[in-house]
C-alpha positions, 0 to 999 in steps of 0.5 A: 788148723785153727788158723786156716779157718779163721782165715777162711771164715774172715774171707767169707765175712769180706763177701757176706755178712749176716746181720741180724735182720738183713744180708750184707753182700759184698761188704768189704771186698778186696780191690785186688779181687776186683773181679769173682764168684763164690757160691753157697754162703750161708747166712742167718735166716736160712739163706744160701748165698751165690754171688757175681761181681766184676769191676768191685761192684754185684754183678748177679746173685742168688738166694736160696730161702732154705727156711721161708723167711722174709730176705732182707738185702743191702747191697752197694748198688742197686738191685731188682728181683728177677721176675717181681716188680720189688726194686731196691731203695737207696738207704744212707748207707747203700741200698736195700731191698726187702722180699718174703720168701718159699721154703726152697726156691731161689731168687735171682737179683741183677744189678745195672752194671750186669 
């Protein structure tokens, strides 16, 4: 049973890493998983993340705020929070976006590759 749990945790970390202060979406996506989706990943800071990806890149994501904390997301592609003017900024190893959240609200992120 322990081996199964270790494997599952490792797979989840390929899709989402919640670092102190930010969430990293699809940080280590295996080439064999060129297209897919995941729902309900829990992250530090009180967030629940759903994602879809295509051609090895994030396509859409939704982030539910469970605590109402600021959300900082790191991605390999630029994203936009639907219904806002908030856009990503280029950082040395990808893109980053930051936005304030309300407890219980879900935020939709879109990329240019959708």
